[in-house]
N, C-alpha and C positions, 0 to 999 in steps of 0.2 A: 811615289807613295801608292799603296794599293787602295783599291776603293773600299771605304767602309762607312757604315753608318755608326758613328762613334761619338757617344754623348757622355761618357765617363769612365768605364770600366778599366781596371788596371792592366788587364789582358791586352787591350788594345793600345793602351799608352806605352806599354813597355817594348812595342813592337814599332812599325813604322811611323806611327802617328807621333811618336816622340821626337823624331826628327824635325818636326815642324812647329813644336811648341816652345813657349819660353815664358818664365816668370821674370819679374822685375827682381834684381838682385838687391839685397840689403847687407850692408856691412857695418861692422862697428856696433851692432846692437846686442847687448848681452842677453844670454839665453834666459827665457822665463823659470822661474821656480816650479817645479812639477812635483806632484804628489806621488805616491807609490804606484809602481807599475801595475800591481794588481787592480787598483781603482780603474785604470783605462781598460784593462782586459774585462773587468766584470760590467762595467758600463757597455761596452761593445757587445758583450754575450747578451745582456738583457735586451739591446736593440735588435740583434739578429733573431733572437728567440722569438721576440713580438712579431717582427716581420714575417718570419717564417710560419707563424701560427695563422696569418691573415689569408684566408681562402680567395678573397675578393679585395681588390684595393684599386684605387685611382689617385692620380696625383697630377700638378703641373711642375715643370722645370724650366730653368734658364741655365744656358751653358755658355762659357766662355773659353776660346781657345786662341792661343797666341802664336803666331808664326814669326819665325826669325828668318830675315833675308840673309845671303852671304855678306852683305855689308853691315850685319847686326843691327839692322833696323827691326823693331818690333811692331808687328801688326795683329790687333786682336780682332777676331770674328765672333759674333754672338748669335745665338739661336734660342728659340723658346719651343716648348711643346707640351703634350700630354702623354699620359700613361694610363692605360686600363688593363688590369690584369686578373685573370681567374685561373686559379690552380685547378689542374696540374700543368696545362700548356696552352692556354689561350691568351691571346693578348692584343692590343692595338696601341701603337705608339705613333706619335707624329712629332716631326721636327721642322720648324719653318725658320728659315734665315733669310739672309739678303740675297743667297745665291741657289738656294734649293729649298723645295717644298715637298717633303716626303712622309709617306705613311709606311709603316711595317706591321702587318696584321697576320695573325696565325689563327686558323679555326680549330686547331687541334690535329689536322692532318697536312695542311700546306700552308706555307708562308708566302704571303704576297708582298712584294716590294712595289709601292705605287709611287712614281714620280708625278706628284699632282701639277707641278710646273709645266712639265712636258706631256702630260696625259698619257703616260706609258706605264705598264706593269709588267713584272716578272713574276713567275710563282716557281717555289721549289718544294719537293715533298718534305715534310718535318713532322714525323710521328715520334711519340714517346713523351717522356715527362720534360718538363721545363729545361732541366740540366741537360738532357740529351739533345734538345732543340738548340740549346745555346752553343754546345760543343759542335755540332753539325754545322751550323752557320758560320761559326768562327773558322773551322778548318776547311770546309768544303765550298762554301759561298763567299768566304772573306766579308761577312756581315757581322756586325757587333749590335747586340741588342743593348739598348740604353739602360744603365743601371743593373745590368745583369748580374753581376757579382753579389749585390745587395739582396736579389730575390730568388737566388738559388736555394735548394732544399736544405743545405748546410752552409749558410754564408759565413759563419764565423769561422770554420776551417779554412775556407778560401781566403777570406781577408787577412787572417793571420799567419798564412803560409809564408815562410822566409822572414817574419818579423824578428828583428834583433833587439828593438827597444821600443817600450810604450811609456807614454806619459799622459797623465791627466792635468791639462794645464789651468784648469779651473773652469769658469763660465764665461760666455759671450752671449750676444744677442744676434739672432739672424732673422731678418724679416720681421722684427718685433717679436719674436719667439726666444725665451731664454733656453739656452742650451749648454750642456756639457762639452767642453772643447777638449779633444783628444788628439794625440799626435804619435805617430809610428814612424819607425825607421827600418828599411830594407836595406839589403846590400846596394841596389841600383836606384831605389826610389825613397822618397819620404812621402808620407800622406798624412792628411788630417781630415777628421770628421767631427761634426757638430750634431750632438744628439739632444733632442727636445727633453726637458725636465718634466718629470711627473710621470703619470701612469700610461702614458702614449710615447714610449722612447723612440721617437722616429727620426731618421736623419734629415737634416735641414740643409747641410751644406758638406761638400766632399770635394777635397783638393789634393791633386797628385802631382808631384814634382819629381823629375828624373834627375838624377846626380850623374848619370853616366852620359849625358849629352850636353854639349856646351851651351851655357846660358841658362841651365837649369830649366828645361821646358816644363810648362805646367798646363793642367787643366782644371777648370773649376765648375762644379756642378750644384746649383741650388735647388732645393726639392721644396715645394709648398703646396698648400690647399689639399692635404691628404685626406682621402676619404677611405675609411675601413669598415667593413661589416655591411656594405652596400652592395646588393646584387646587381650586375650591369643588365642592360636592356637585353632581350632575347636576340636581337640582331647585332650586338655591339661588336661581334667578330667576324661578322660575314662581309665579303667584298663583292660589291655589284660594280663591274667596270661602267664608269661614266659613259655617255654617248661619245663616240669618236675615239675611245681610248684604244690604243693598241698594245697587244701582247708582245713582248720581246724577251730575247735570252737574258739571263741575269748578268751576263758578261757586257751587255751593251749599255748598262747603267753605270757608266764610268764618271759621270759629272753631278753626283748627288751627294758629295762629301761636304763636311763642314768648311773645309778650306777649299775654296773654288780653284779650280785649275787654271793656270797661267797667271793668276792675280799676284802671287808672290814669287819675285824672281828666285830661282834655284828650288821652287816647290814642285807640286804635282803638274804634270803636262796634261 
């Protein structure tokens, strides 16, 4: 598996990460009754429009990713973190799990990948809009910004690309928040999103399942404690290496993934 900081986006899940994820299979359950496809699309559009209007935002997240061994044993790995973002291209993202403690920081000119557990950091140039930075990191550094698809300048177009079917399944509750429950189908993936009801249509949960990989690998991201319209601190996106920290090439940071190398038989080495 390629090295990734991968916390939810479909782009990462439809590549190498999907080979290590799996959802619990459910059989014999009738499909829920869904309302018109237009409802799902309009709710998603309202959510993405609201997000794209936010110049500054912050949130916390919890992520679950399940690995499948060659013996079809399912093992789940969990992590939590925080996101602070200031458009057009500044962000600070942390992810802490049982095997890695990582920060991804952009000051608008460079992106720093800081392995807090190993006290190592790497920096790569990343100039331009958030969309450009996301694309550059995905294609050139094999780094995935958590929740990137939700925070692009045109998230609706990205999320809806390739969608064959959309459903509004009704309402659910995520973390005590009442949400609209939406489900979408693509050729190779199914994905669901729960959107907060009311005048702050924020995503609360995002689940992506691959139909192209055995055992239907799945990734779940829960988003909470949203803050919008609050300006970040002046030094929110500055990186100051801690005492003793060593600068390394980005290729050296191979052991900071959500699924630790060597823990799952048949997984990343």
